[in-house]
N, C-alpha and C positions, 0 to 999 in steps of 0.2 A: 703595967704592961699587960696586954691582952693575952689570954690563953688561946692556944691553937687547938682546934678540934682535930682529933686524930682519926683517920679512916681505919676501920678494921681490915685485917688482911683479906684480900679477895673481894672486898666490898667497895663500891664506888660511893663517895660521899656527895650528896646534893649540896649545892650552895645554899646559903641562907640569904634571903632577901630582907634587907633592912629598909622599911618604908617609913619615912618621916612625914607625917600628915599634918595638914593645916587645921582640919576641923572634923566634926563628928561624921559628916557624910562621907568624907574620904576614908575615915577609919572604918565605917560600916562597909564600904565598897571593898576595901582591902581584905577585911574579914571574910566577906563573901568569896573573893578570889582565893583566899587561903583554903576555904572549905571546898571550893569547886575543883581546884587543881591539886590539892593535897600535897603541897610543896611547902617547905619551911619558910614562913614569912613572919618576920618580927615587925609588929606594928608599933611605931613610936608616935603616940598621939600628940596633940598640940601642947607640948611642954613649954616650948619657948616662943611659939607663935612666929612672928616675923623677925625674930632675933637669931635665926638659925645661921650657923657658920660651919666651916670645915672643922674648926677647933672644937665646937660643941659636939659634932658628930663623932669625932675621935674620942673625946672625953666620955661621951655617953657609952660607947662600946668598950671602954677600958674595963678590963676585968671580966668581960663576958667572953664565952667561947666563940672564936672566929676562925675562919678558914680563908685561904688565899682566893678561893673562888666566890666568896661572898660578894654581894653587890648592894650598893646603897642607892636609894631612890628618894627624891623629894617630890611629894604630891601636894601641889598648891594650886589655888585659884590665882590667875594672873591679872586680876582686876586692879591691882595697885602697881603702877609703873616702877616705883622705887624698890618694891619688894622683888619684882621680876628681875631687875638689874642685880640685886643682891644675890638672888638664887642662881643666876647665870654665872656669877663669879665663883661659885662652889664647883670646882673641877673634879672632885672625887666622887660625885654622885650624879646619877642620871636624873635630869629634870623632867618631871611629868606635870604639865600644867594644862589648865583649861581656862579659856577666856570667853565669857566672863566667869564661869564657875563649872564645877564638876557636873552640874545638871545638864550642861550642854553635851557632855559625853553620853549621858543617859539618853538625851533627846536624839542623838545620832543613831541610837538603836531603833528608833521609830521612823526617822525620815532624814533626808538630806537637807541640811540647813546651811545656807551660805551668806545670808544677810546679817548685819549687825543685830545683836540681841542683848537684852539685859538678863540678869539672874531671875528677876521677877517674871519676865516673859517666858523664860525656860521652865520655871516652876508651873506657871499657868498652862503651858503647852503639855507638860508631863501629866498634869491633872486631867486635862481634856483627853489625852491619848490613853491614859490608864483607866479612865472613867472612875476615879476615886480621888481623894485628897492626898497629895504628896506631902510627906513630912521630911524635913532635913534630918539626916542622921539615921534614917530607917530605910532598909531595902525590903519592901513588902513582897508578898508572893507574886503579884502581877508584874511588878518591876523586875524581880528576880528571873521570872520566866522569860521576859523580853531580853534581859541582859544575857541570859544563857543561849537563847535561840537565835539572836541576831547580831552576835559579836562580829562575825565576818563582815557584814554590811557596815557596821559602825566603824570598823577599822578602815575599810575602803573609803568611806565618807570622810573620815578624819585625815587620811592621806591627801585628800584633794584640797584641804584648807590651807590658807597662807599662814606661815609660821609667825606666831605672836601677834596676829591681827584678829580682832573680833569678827566672827567667831573662830575659835581655834581650840583644838584639844589634841594632845599627843599621847594620851593614855594607851593608845594602840601599841606604843613601844613596849610597855609592860606586858601587854597581852602576848605580843610576839615572843618575848623572852620566856614567859611562862609556858607558852605552847612548845617552844624549842626544848626546854628542860623536861617537860612532860613526855615529849616524843623520845628523848634520850633514855628515860627511865622505864620505858615499856619493855 
């Protein structure tokens, strides 16, 4: 049975965000968000890969301090249709997907992109825009500056994309939740 986190008297407890990630790039991005927002985020790296289920999430959190306000997120690339269907069946977590990959989300910080694209094309475009070589799993200083300074534009661009059709990213949902929590803690 999971332990409950208790709030101190007179103090408001922030929810913990449990983010189950597919790969190193997603893990690096969530780590960046954790340091930027200074909100409790537990990153669960690619332990099970595409075998993630509600049962796995529950057993992973067993014995760890939890609170009723905690939220679960699944951050995956939606380039495998069977995986996307499996992820959509997990009702206890908010699905955060990018199609073809998280690099599309990064690209939306630079420009509006509405035509079909591959992961390789996203990476090439990021290299051209950043004027350096992009490495999966690394958020370098140029990319970090862009992610910090243009998040509102990326969220607006992501909102205009069609759900689960290439290109698509809904990582803006996580940004919205983090912004709301950050506003409440001021």
